Structure formats: structure tokens, C-alpha cells
C-alpha positions in Angstrom: 0.0 0.0 0.0 1.5 3.3 -1.0 2.1 6.2 1.4 0.1 9.4 1.3 1.6 12.6 0.8 -0.3 16.0 0.4 0.7 19.6 -0.4 0.9 21.4 2.8 0.0 25.2 2.8 1.9 25.6 6.0 5.2 24.3 4.5 4.5 25.1 0.8 5.6 21.5 -0.2 4.6 18.1 -0.6 4.7 16.5 2.9 4.3 12.7 3.7 1.3 12.0 5.8 2.0 10.9 9.3 -1.0 11.3 11.5 -0.7 12.2 15.2 -2.5 8.8 16.0 -2.3 6.1 13.5 -5.4 4.6 14.8 -7.6 7.7 14.6 -7.3 10.4 11.9 -8.8 13.8 12.4 -9.7 16.7 10.0 -11.7 19.6 10.1 -13.2 21.5 7.1 -14.8 24.9 6.9 -18.6 24.6 6.1 -21.2 26.9 4.8 -22.5 30.1 6.2 -26.2 29.5 5.5 -28.0 32.3 4.3 -28.2 31.5 0.7 -28.3 28.6 -1.9 -24.8 26.7 -2.4 -23.1 28.1 -5.5 -20.7 26.0 -7.6 -17.7 27.4 -5.8 -18.9 26.3 -2.4 -19.5 22.9 -3.9 -16.0 22.2 -4.6 -14.2 22.0 -1.4 -17.2 19.8 -0.2 -16.5 17.4 -3.1 -12.7 17.5 -2.6 -12.5 16.8 1.1 -15.4 14.2 0.5 -12.7 12.4 -1.5 -10.1 12.9 1.0 -12.1 11.4 3.8 -13.1 8.4 1.7 -9.4 7.7 0.9 -8.5 8.1 4.5 -11.2 5.7 5.8 -9.8 3.1 3.2 -6.4 3.5 4.7 -6.9 3.9 8.4 -9.1 2.3 11.2 -10.9 5.3 12.2 -11.6 8.8 10.8 -13.3 11.9 12.3 -14.5 14.4 9.8 -15.8 17.7 11.2 -17.5 20.1 8.8 -19.1 23.2 10.7 -22.4 25.2 9.9 -21.8 28.9 10.4 -25.5 30.0 11.7 -24.5 33.4 13.3 -22.9 35.8 10.9 -23.5 39.4 9.9 -24.6 38.0 6.2 -27.6 36.1 7.9 -28.6 39.1 9.8 -28.6 41.3 6.7 -30.7 38.6 4.8 -33.1 38.5 7.5 -33.6 42.2 7.7 -34.1 42.2 3.9 -36.5 39.7 3.6 -38.4 40.0 6.9 -37.9 36.1 7.7 -36.7 35.1 11.3 -33.2 34.3 11.2 -34.2 30.8 12.5 -36.1 30.0 9.5 -33.3 31.4 7.0 -30.7 29.0 8.8 -33.0 26.1 8.9 -34.1 26.1 5.3 -30.7 27.1 4.0 -29.1 24.2 5.9 -31.6 21.8 4.4 -30.9 23.1 1.0 -27.2 22.5 1.5 -27.6 19.1 2.9 -29.7 18.2 -0.2 -27.6 19.5 -2.7 -24.3 18.0 -1.5 -26.1 14.7 -1.3 -27.1 14.9 -4.9 -23.3 15.4 -5.7 -22.4 12.1 -4.0 -21.0 13.7 -0.8 -21.3 11.8 2.3 -22.2 13.5 5.6 -19.3 14.4 8.0 -19.1 12.6 11.3 -19.9 15.7 13.1 -21.4 19.0 11.8 -21.5 21.6 14.8 -23.3 24.7 14.6 -21.8 27.7 15.6 -24.8 28.8 17.9 -24.5 25.5 19.9 -20.8 26.2 20.7 -21.0 29.8 22.1 -19.6 28.8 25.6 -16.7 27.0 24.1 -16.0 30.5 22.2 -16.2 32.4 25.4 -14.0 29.9 27.1 -11.4 30.6 24.4 -11.6 34.3 24.5 -11.2 34.2 28.1 -8.0 32.2 27.8 -6.6 34.6 25.2 -7.2 37.6 27.3 -5.6 35.9 30.5 -2.5 35.1 28.4 -2.3 38.8 26.9 -3.3 37.7 23.6 -6.5 39.6 23.5 -8.2 42.6 25.0 -11.4 44.1 25.7 -12.4 47.5 24.4 -15.8 49.1 24.2 -17.8 45.9 24.4 -15.5 44.3 22.0 -12.8 41.6 22.4 -9.9 41.8 19.8 -7.0 39.5 19.2 -3.8 41.3 19.5 -1.8 40.3 16.4 1.6 41.7 17.3 1.4 39.3 20.4 1.8 36.5 18.2 5.2 36.4 16.4 4.3 33.7 13.9 1.4 35.8 12.4 1.4 35.6 8.6 3.6 32.4 8.1 0.7 30.2 7.1 -0.3 32.5 4.5 3.3 33.7 3.6 2.2 37.2 3.6 3.9 40.5 4.6 2.5 42.8 7.0 1.3 45.2 4.6 -0.3 42.4 2.2 -2.0 41.2 5.3 -3.5 44.7 6.0 -4.7 45.1 2.6 -6.0 41.6 2.1 -8.0 41.7 5.5 -9.7 44.9 4.6 -9.2 46.0 8.2 -11.8 48.0 9.9 -10.5 51.3 11.2 -11.8 51.4 14.7 -10.5 53.7 17.5 -10.7 51.1 20.1 -7.9 48.8 18.1 -4.4 49.0 19.7 -3.0 47.7 16.0 -4.6 48.0 12.7 -4.6 44.4 12.1 -6.1 43.5 15.3 -9.3 41.2 14.7 -12.6 40.7 16.4 -13.3 37.9 18.7 -16.5 39.2 20.3 -18.6 42.1 19.2 -21.8 43.8 20.8 -25.1 43.1 19.7 -28.1 45.3 20.0 -31.8 44.2 20.7 -32.5 43.7 17.0 -29.5 41.2 16.4 -28.6 37.7 17.8 -26.8 37.9 21.2 -25.5 35.9 24.2 -24.6 37.0 27.7 -20.8 37.2 28.2 -18.4 38.9 30.5 -18.0 41.6 28.2 -21.7 42.2 27.7 -24.5 40.9 25.4 -22.8 40.2 21.9 -22.0 37.7 19.3 -18.7 36.0 18.2 -16.5 37.1 15.5 -16.3 34.5 12.6 -12.7 33.3 13.1 -13.2 32.2 16.7 -16.2 29.9 15.7 -14.2 27.6 13.9 -11.4 27.5 16.5 -13.8 26.7 19.3 -15.7 23.7 17.3 -12.3 22.3 16.0 -11.2 22.2 19.6 -14.4 20.8 21.1 -14.6 17.9 18.5 -10.9 17.2 17.7 -8.8 18.7 20.4 -6.2 21.6 20.7 -4.2 19.6 17.9 -5.6 17.6 15.0 -4.2 16.3 11.8 -5.7 18.0 8.7 -7.6 21.4 8.3 -9.1 22.2 4.9 -11.0 24.7 2.8 -10.9 26.9 -0.2 -8.0 28.8 -1.2 -9.9 32.0 -0.5 -10.2 31.1 3.3 -6.2 30.9 3.7 -6.1 34.6 4.7 -7.5 35.9 6.8 -9.8 33.2 8.0 -7.3 30.4 8.4 -4.3 32.7 9.4 -6.5 33.9 12.2 -7.9 30.6 13.3 -4.2 29.3 13.8 -3.2 32.4 15.6 -6.1 32.2 18.1 -5.7 28.5 18.8 -1.9 28.5 18.9 -2.1 31.2 21.5 -5.0 29.4 23.5 -3.1 26.3 23.6 0.6 26.9 23.7 2.8 24.2 22.4 0.2 22.9 20.0 0.1 23.2 16.2 -3.5 23.4 15.8 -3.6 21.5 12.5 -0.5 19.7 11.3 -1.4 19.8 7.5 -3.3 22.5 5.7 -5.0 21.6 2.4 -6.5 24.3 0.0 -8.5 23.8 -3.2 -8.3 26.2 -6.0 -10.9 28.7 -7.4 -13.9 27.7 -9.5 -14.5 30.1 -12.5 -17.6 30.0 -14.7 -17.1 30.4 -18.4 -13.6 31.9 -17.7 -14.7 34.4 -15.3 -15.0 34.8 -11.6 -18.7 34.2 -10.6 -20.6 37.4 -10.4 -24.2 38.1 -10.7 -23.5 41.4 -12.6 -21.8 39.2 -15.3 -24.8 36.8 -15.4 -22.6 33.8 -14.8 -23.5 33.2 -11.0 -24.9 29.4 -10.8 -26.0 27.7 -7.8 -25.8 23.8 -7.4 -29.7 23.8 -7.9 -29.1 25.3 -11.2 -27.0 22.3 -12.3 -29.2 19.6 -11.0 -32.2 21.1 -12.9 -30.0 19.8 -16.1 -31.5 16.3 -15.2 -31.0 13.2 -12.9 -27.4 12.6 -14.2 -26.4 16.2 -13.6 -25.2 15.6 -9.8 -22.6 12.9 -10.5 -21.7 14.7 -13.8 -20.6 17.8 -11.9 -18.5 15.8 -9.4 -17.1 14.0 -12.5 -16.3 17.4 -13.8 -14.7 18.6 -10.6 -12.5 15.6 -10.1 -10.9 15.6 -13.7 -9.1 18.9 -12.5 -6.6 18.5 -9.7 -7.9 20.2 -6.5 -5.4 22.8 -6.3 -5.7 24.2 -9.8 -8.1 26.6 -11.0 -11.1 25.0 -12.5 -13.3 26.5 -15.3 -17.0 25.3 -15.4 -18.7 25.5 -18.9 -22.0 23.6 -19.8 -19.8 21.8 -22.5 -17.2 20.4 -19.8 -20.6 19.0 -17.9 -21.9 17.3 -21.1 -18.3 15.9 -21.8 -18.4 14.5 -17.9 -21.9 13.2 -18.8 -20.9 11.2 -21.7 -17.9 9.8 -19.8 -20.1 8.5 -17.2 -22.4 7.2 -19.9 -19.5 5.2 -21.1 -18.5 3.8 -17.7 -22.3 2.8 -16.8 -22.5 1.2 -20.2 -20.0 -1.4 -19.1 -21.3 -1.9 -15.8 -24.7 -2.4 -17.2 -23.6 -5.5 -18.8 -24.5 -9.0 -17.5 -21.0 -9.5 -16.1 -19.8 -12.4 -13.7 -19.2 -11.2 -10.2 -15.8 -12.2 -8.7 -15.5 -13.4 -5.2 -15.1 -10.7 -2.5 -11.4 -11.5 -1.7 -10.4 -11.8 -5.4 -6.7 -11.0 -5.2 -6.4 -9.7 -8.7 -9.5 -7.4 -8.4 -8.0 -6.1 -5.2 -4.5 -5.5 -6.8 -6.1 -3.8 -9.7 -8.4 -1.4 -7.5 -5.4 -0.4 -5.5 -3.5 0.6 -8.7 -6.3 2.7 -9.7 -6.7 4.4 -6.3 -2.9 5.1 -5.9 -2.7 8.3 -7.4 -5.0 9.6 -4.7 -2.1 9.1 -2.3 -0.1 11.7 -4.4 -1.8 14.9 -3.2 -5.1 13.7 -4.1 -4.4 13.2 -8.1 -8.1 12.6 -9.1 -7.5 13.2 -12.5 -4.9 10.2 -12.9 -7.1 8.1 -10.9 -9.9 8.8 -13.3 -7.4 7.9 -16.1 -6.7 4.6 -14.5 -10.6 3.9 -14.3 -10.6 4.1 -18.1 -7.8 1.7 -18.3 -9.8 -0.6 -16.3 -12.6 -0.1 -18.6 -10.6 -1.1 -21.5 -9.1 -4.3 -19.7 -12.6 -5.2 -19.0 -13.6 -4.8 -22.7 -10.8 -6.8 -23.7 -11.8 -9.6 -21.4 -15.2 -9.7 -22.8 -14.4 -9.6 -26.6 -10.9 -11.0 -26.5 -7.7 -9.9 -27.8 -5.4 -7.3 -26.0 -4.4 -3.6 -25.7 -0.8 -3.1 -25.6 -1.0 0.6 -24.9 -2.9 0.0 -21.8 -0.7 -2.9 -20.6 2.3 -0.5 -21.0 0.7 2.3 -18.9 -0.1 -0.4 -16.4 3.3 -1.8 -16.3 1.9 -5.3 -15.4 0.8 -8.5 -17.2 -2.6 -8.6 -16.1 -5.1 -10.8 -18.2 -8.4 -10.5 -16.0 -11.2 -12.7 -16.6 -14.5 -11.2 -17.4 -16.0 -9.3 -14.6 -12.8 -8.8 -12.7 -11.8 -5.3 -14.0 -15.3 -4.3 -13.7 -15.3 -5.2 -10.3 -12.2 -3.3 -9.6 -13.3 -0.3 -11.5 -16.4 -0.2 -8.9 -14.2 -0.6 -6.0 -11.7 2.2 -7.0 -14.7 4.2 -8.1 -16.2 4.3 -4.8 -13.3 5.9 -3.3 -14.0 9.0 -5.8 -17.5 8.7 -5.0 -18.4 7.9 -8.5 -20.2 5.0 -10.2 -22.5 4.2 -7.3 -25.7 4.3 -9.0 -27.6 1.6 -10.6 -26.1 1.3 -14.1 -29.4 0.7 -15.9 -31.3 3.5 -13.9 -28.4 5.6 -14.7 -28.6 5.2 -18.5 -32.3 5.3 -18.7 -33.2 8.3 -16.4 -37.0 7.9 -16.7 -40.0 7.3 -14.2 -41.0 3.8 -13.6 -44.3 4.0 -15.6 -42.4 5.5 -18.7 -39.8 2.9 -18.2 -42.5 0.1 -18.3 -44.0 1.7 -21.6 -40.6 1.7 -23.3 -39.8 -1.9 -22.2 -43.2 -2.8 -23.7 -42.4 -1.0 -27.0 -38.9 -2.9 -27.1 -40.4 -6.1 -26.5 -42.9 -5.6 -29.4 -40.0 -4.3 -31.6 -38.2 -7.7 -30.8 -41.4 -9.6 -31.5 -41.7 -8.0 -35.1 -38.0 -8.7 -35.7 -38.5 -12.3 -34.7 -41.3 -12.4 -37.3 -39.2 -10.6 -39.8 -41.4 -7.7 -39.8 -38.9 -5.3 -40.4 -41.0 -2.3 -41.2 -42.8 -2.4 -38.0 -39.4 -3.1 -36.1 -38.1 0.1 -37.6 -41.4 2.1 -36.9 -40.9 1.3 -33.3 -37.4 2.3 -33.3 -37.9 5.4 -35.0 -40.8 6.2 -32.5 -38.6 5.6 -29.5 -35.8 7.7 -31.1 -38.2 10.5 -31.4 -38.8 10.3 -27.7 -35.0 10.5 -27.0 -34.4 6.9 -26.5 -31.4 5.1 -27.8 -31.5 1.6 -28.5 -28.6 -0.8 -28.3 -28.7 -4.4 -29.7 -26.3 -6.9 -28.7 -26.5 -10.8 -28.5 -30.3 -11.2 -29.0 -31.2 -8.6 -26.3 -31.9 -4.8 -26.5 -31.0 -2.3 -23.8 -31.8 1.4 -24.0 -31.0 4.6 -22.5 -31.7 8.4 -22.7 -29.9 10.1 -25.6 
């Protein structure tokens, strides 16, 4: 079994992954602020870290994956004021939308999904620790982290003090001791959510929320912290500063992984440009769209910039069609402990251990598909065998089983193959099957005109027929 190595934002290099506890890997990923529907950029880190979690679970006895819900935030407050809806209603409906959308992309739920509003006590405790150690101070109902008190501030993002001031869009306030100091706690008037605290009624700053939830569910130090590259500064820089100062001697997170930006049609998403797209916009394309969008995301390395286009979604859909066409065949099922199946699946998954190289893993799934085709129809494929570097000669069904096993780590190809390709309601499917049976009867009676008429009628409905060895299968065009 190959070692795992990931690009660590903290060291800016590829580091071999060695967990703190080989029996229990722990990771934290920043989750959504629940005030609106998830857009395509929100979905990318969820898919990326879903694959990472699946990989870790395939390698380690126990994995705890924590992804938070930010349900107290000024954006939520602004949405409630503009809409007239209660904050609780907005966060409840938006959280339900998020869960539904991510499930449609094939993402498994995290092991823990803490909400910020359920962890206020932990935030207050952390803030008290920071004040007691001289890393934070109270001023005019606010509590601020003292950036100059932490000598390593800026090392995670690799920014200079001037870059950090510009990047943080620092609020000018007379109660700040230093322009870079950031808010841990702020006062709330009667119209805003608030909790009692030693500094008066107020609410937490965004950064302290994640520090508190990571601490509660994973401890003061854990293995992996993930999120989008846009969170590297200031959010993750501030998280690290708070947590390292609250727990001297801890590293907070050993490895920091960040995914790249997602563009739409070559541009940053913007409502003014008309290219702003939500996950629900994608899912309306059809029952295939969730898995096709996941495939589209995984065909690009997670740290690279990714450009979404409708054409690329259609390409991903077509590629999935090809995989499911293979899996829809009536193939033998190898034994669960088949050694060759395990070897081929491990070979296909191996690129994930090299900084989560999903693009190469998908390329290897294609090679397994070719091996299965060769096993079914005979012959050989020297190009594939050359890439594999092994003299494999799988029997029918073995490469397909390995394909399924490896694809599961990517969160792909888990649907019923026939249902995927057909994508229709049950009653419509029954009518199509009846038409196909009538066509087969016409062909058996050598009534070619009637067989052709039925086929043309189905084609007009967008149904593609595929004849093979006396049987006919079908799918949506």
C-alpha cells in the first residue's frame, strides 16, 4: 500500500502524511454560512474533502471528519432584515438546501456537523484564555485579538504585514491597539442575535467560531484542516493564531489543504456578469447532473483553478455514460476476496495518495474499462498494458469489479447502471420496455418495417436502443 503525501499550505511543499494517532485520523473543514443557496464554488471543497475522507477511511481504522455550520453571521442578519424572515427560519431552510444539494453530488455527511450557535460557551472560554495570556483585550464591548502578540502571524499564508493589512480589509476603529487586530467578540443591540458574556451581550467573530468547534470535537491539535484557497487569509491565518495562543505548544493543524478557485465560463462568478450559478441550477439539467458535476470537478486537480462550462458538464456526462454502459452488462461477479480485483483497484486508487491526484485516478478507471472490454471480446491492448506496467489478463467481470471498488473512493459509479442510463420514471420505463418487446417480436417475425417504426418512434422520444446478442438495452440520448 502506497504512502500518502499532500501539498501542505503551511510548509508550501509536498509532505508525507503521518497522523498524530495512526489509529484515529482527525480533520476539520470549514463549512457553509447558511444564508443562501450553495453556489458552484461552495460545492468544490465539499467534493474535494469528501474524496479525501473516503481515501483516509480506506487506509486508517478510524477517521473523524468535522465540518461546521456557520449560523450566526452578519450576512445572515442582513438577509433576515431584507427578507423579513426570522433568522432561525433562514438558517434552517438554507441548511436543509445545502444538505440536499451536497447529497445530490454524492457527498457523504461528515461525522460531526457542529453549529456555531451550539458552541458559544466554548468560544467564550477560548476568548477568556486569550485575554488571560495577553493575546486579546476588551475595548468598548468588543474583544480583539492582538496580532503583534503572536510572532508567527502571517507564516501560514506567507504574506508580509502590508499584504495582510490590505488583504484583511481592516476595519478602522479607535478601540484597536493595532490596525491588524481582529474581532473575537462584538456587541449586539436588541435587533441582533446575542448571548450574555463577561463583556456584555454580544456575538462571536467568524474566526473564533471555527477555532472553538475544532477544539471541542478534535482537541487542541489535529491532523488536517481544509477549505478553499480564499480562506487561507485571513480566516485560516486567524484561526491558527487564536488556537496556537490559546493552547501553547500545539500546532493546531499539522497539515493545511486548500482547493483552488472555480470559474464559470472563464470568469469569476458574479451576478453582474450573469454567470452566477448555484448547485440547484446544475441539478435542474437532469437526474445525471449531480454525478456529472462531481466528475467534472474531479477531472481537474483540486489545487488548480477550474473553469466550469456547460460543454464540460456534457463531456463528463458522456464519460459517465460510457462507464455505466460497461457496468450495465451482465458480467460475472468475482469473489469478494479476489486478489487480482484488489490489486487492480489499489493500482487505480494509488494516485490519490499523491496529493489527491483525482485526474490520474480517473484515467486509470478508463484503463480498467478497457481491460474489461478486452476480457469480454478478446484480444489485447498493448497501450493500456504498457501504462499499467503489469501483465494482467483479467477474466470477464474482474476489471469491472475493480473499477467499481476504486470509483467508490472517488464517490463515482455508485448508481444502478441501468437506472443511470435510462433516467426515466417507472411508468415511462414500463412503456418503453413494452415497446422494445414489441419490436423484438416484430424482428423475430421478420416484420422489419414494424421494427423500424417502433425504433423510430422511440428515437423521437430521445430513447437510444442498443442491440447485442439477441437482447436490446436502452438509455436516454
